[in-house]
C-alpha positions as CSV (number, residue, x, y, z in Angstrom):
1,M,187.3,109.0,98.1
2,M,188.4,105.7,96.8
3,K,185.2,103.6,98.0
4,K,183.2,106.6,95.9
5,V,184.9,105.8,93.0
6,L,184.3,102.3,93.1
7,I,180.6,102.6,94.0
8,A,180.4,104.4,90.9
9,V,182.0,102.0,88.7
10,V,179.7,99.4,90.2
11,I,176.6,101.1,89.3
12,V,177.8,101.7,85.7
13,V,178.5,98.3,85.3
14,L,175.2,97.4,86.8
15,A,173.3,99.9,84.2
16,I,175.2,98.7,81.5
17,G,174.0,94.8,82.3
18,A,170.5,96.4,83.0
19,Y,170.8,97.9,79.4
20,L,171.9,94.6,77.7
21,V,169.7,92.4,79.3
22,T,166.2,94.5,78.4
23,A,167.5,96.4,75.2
24,G,170.6,95.2,74.0
25,P,171.0,92.4,71.1
26,G,169.0,89.4,72.4
27,A,166.3,91.5,73.3
28,S,162.9,91.9,71.2
29,K,161.5,95.0,70.1
30,E,157.5,95.4,69.7
31,L,155.4,97.5,67.3
32,G,152.1,98.3,67.7
33,Q,149.3,96.4,69.1
34,P,151.4,94.0,71.6
35,I,151.1,90.2,70.7
36,P,149.4,88.2,73.2
37,A,152.5,85.6,74.9
38,D,150.0,82.8,73.8
39,A,149.5,83.7,70.1
40,K,150.2,80.4,67.9
41,P,151.2,81.3,64.5
42,M,150.4,79.7,61.4
43,A,152.2,79.3,58.3
44,I,151.8,82.1,55.4
45,A,150.2,79.5,53.1
46,E,147.6,78.6,55.7
47,A,146.8,82.3,56.2
48,A,146.5,82.7,52.6
49,K,144.1,79.7,52.2
50,H,142.3,81.4,55.0
51,A,142.3,84.7,53.2
52,R,140.6,83.6,50.1
53,M,137.5,82.2,52.2
54,H,137.1,84.9,54.3
55,S,139.1,87.6,56.3
56,M,140.4,86.8,59.6
57,D,142.9,87.3,62.5
58,V,145.9,85.9,62.4
59,T,149.3,85.5,63.7
60,V,152.5,84.5,61.5
61,K,156.1,84.2,61.4
62,G,158.8,84.5,59.1
63,E,161.8,86.7,57.7
64,I,161.3,90.4,56.1
65,T,162.8,89.7,52.4
66,E,161.8,93.5,51.2
67,K,160.2,96.4,52.8
68,C,158.9,99.8,51.7
69,P,162.0,102.0,51.4
70,T,160.6,105.5,51.5
71,S,158.0,105.2,54.8
72,G,158.2,101.6,56.0
73,C,154.5,101.2,55.4
74,W,154.6,97.4,54.0
75,F,156.8,94.8,53.5
76,Y,156.8,91.1,52.5
77,L,157.3,88.1,55.0
78,K,158.7,84.8,53.9
79,D,158.4,81.5,55.8
80,G,159.0,77.9,54.4
81,T,155.6,77.9,52.9
82,G,155.4,81.3,51.2
83,S,155.5,84.6,51.3
84,I,152.8,87.7,51.9
85,R,152.7,91.5,51.5
86,I,152.1,92.8,55.1
87,D,150.6,96.6,55.4
88,T,151.3,98.8,58.3
89,Q,149.9,102.0,57.3
90,F,146.9,102.2,59.7
91,S,148.7,100.5,62.4
92,G,150.3,103.1,64.2
93,F,153.9,101.7,62.9
94,N,156.8,101.4,60.4
95,V,159.4,99.3,59.4
96,L,162.2,101.3,58.6
97,D,164.3,100.7,61.3
98,V,163.7,96.8,61.1
99,P,166.3,95.4,58.8
100,S,165.3,93.3,55.9
101,G,166.8,89.7,56.9
102,S,164.6,90.4,60.3
103,K,162.5,87.4,62.1
104,V,159.4,88.6,63.0
105,I,155.8,87.8,64.7
106,V,153.2,89.7,62.8
107,Q,149.7,89.9,64.3
108,G,146.5,91.3,62.0
109,K,143.9,90.8,59.8
110,V,144.5,88.7,56.6
111,M,142.1,88.9,53.3
112,Q,141.8,88.6,50.1
113,P,141.8,92.0,47.5
114,E,139.1,91.1,44.5
115,D,141.9,91.5,41.8
116,G,145.1,90.4,43.9
117,E,147.2,88.4,46.3
118,P,146.4,87.7,49.9
119,E,147.6,90.1,52.1
120,M,147.7,91.3,55.9
121,A,146.6,94.1,57.9
122,A,148.8,94.6,60.5
123,A,148.0,95.1,64.0
124,G,151.2,94.6,65.7
125,M,154.6,93.2,65.2
126,K,157.1,91.8,67.7
127,V,161.1,91.4,66.1
128,E,162.8,88.9,67.5
129,R,166.6,89.4,67.6
């Protein structure tokens, strides 16, 4: 009887350990399309400069500073060089459950609307924890 209890305790401890390693506080969370492991984030200011010339696919990294409070369909990302509005409306994910202040990597298309600042249409995002 004691052996069965010990085995059950070991299984529970292993399950908790597995959870903490894969989904716990140190794990990252991916939304939308996966970001390739070899993707090199560029500075937001550099991405914005490219948008002024033509739209292109980029990867950027920074901190979420503000987000859509109702549906999580957009957010502002800031790094040491600037900030950019990122739209998730057509990407199949939202950022409602991602807290402001989170460090993220975003991949998508940066573009310059005719009457506004550069912005990015996200394809995928990785939340770093």
